[in-house]
N, C-alpha and C positions, 0 to 999 in steps of 0.2 A: 361547440364541442363540450363534452362533459368536463367537469372540474376533476381532473385526474388526481390531483394532490389530495382532495378530500375523499375521493373514492378509495384510494389506497390507504389513507390514514384510518378511515372508519373500518375498512375490511380487516386490516392488520390488527387493530385493537380488538375487534370482535373475535379474532382467532387467537388472541393471547400473545400476539407478536408485538414487538417494540415499534411504535409508530415512528421512531427516529430513523427507521430504515428508509423512509422517503426523503429525509433531509439530505440535500446535496446531490440528488439524482437528476436534477434538471427539471423536475416537475414544478411548475409555478402555480401560484394561486390565482392566476388570470384565467377565468373560466370562459372568456370570450376569444381567446387566441386560437387560431387554427393550428393544428398539429400536422407537421409533415411526417411522412413515413419514416424517414431517417431519425427524426426526433423521437418518435414513439419507440423505435428500436433502441435508441440510447436510453430513454427513460426506463424501459422494461429491463434492458440488460443491466443497467446500474442497480435498479431495485433488486433484481433477482441475484445479482452478483453479491451485493451487500448482505443479502440474506443467506448466502451460500447455496442457492438453488440452481445455479448454472455451474457446469464443470467443463473445463477445456478438453477433457477426455471423452465427453459425451457430445459429439457433434454429428451433424447430418451434412452430407455432400449436397450442395445446391448448384443449380445451373441457371442462375439469373444472368441474362445477357448484358445487363447494365451494372453489375456489381462484380468487380474483378476479384478473383481468388487471391487470398493473402492480404487483402486490405483489412483495415480495422472493421469496416462495416460488414464485410463478408464473414469475418471471424465471429462477430457478435451475432449475425443472423444464423450462422451454422450452430452456434451454441444454443440460441433460442429455439432453433428447430429440434435440437437434441432433447428439449423438454416440452416439445409440442406447442410452443407459443406461436411459431410461424411455420409455414410449410413452403417448400420450394416448387410447388406444382405449376407456377406461372412462368412464362419465358422471360419476363422482366419484372423487376421489383419497383421501379419508378420512385427512387428514394426522395426526390424533391417535390413529389406531389402530395397534396393534402389528403389525409385519410378521411373517408366518410365516417359518419357516426357508427354505422354498422361494423365497418372494418376495425375501428378503434375498440369497440366493445368486445368483439371477438378476441382481439389480441389481449385486452385487459382481462377478460374472463379466463382465457387460457393461462395467463400469468398468475392470476389469483388461485387457479386450480393447483398450482405447484406448492401452495402453503398447506 
């Protein structure tokens, strides 16, 4: 997996943002760790929330069969969908499965597009 911490830090600094936005969002400097879908949602939600990029009033209704409405994960996903970081087009989210590099980079790219 890509080193998300460094990607976020470099990108934020290049855009004139404070790199401290990535501190405490759960992104480690361990570039060999596999990232589960739920972890990526937490990373991106925390990053975008710290930066004021997600808004609880801008959500999308999702229909993942394996994520219950009203749970913390559902709420984070619906807010990330509200800023086009995730989409609810699949019938399941599979929160505990590891992301592929391609899936991770799509989510990261979409998150970075919010800055």
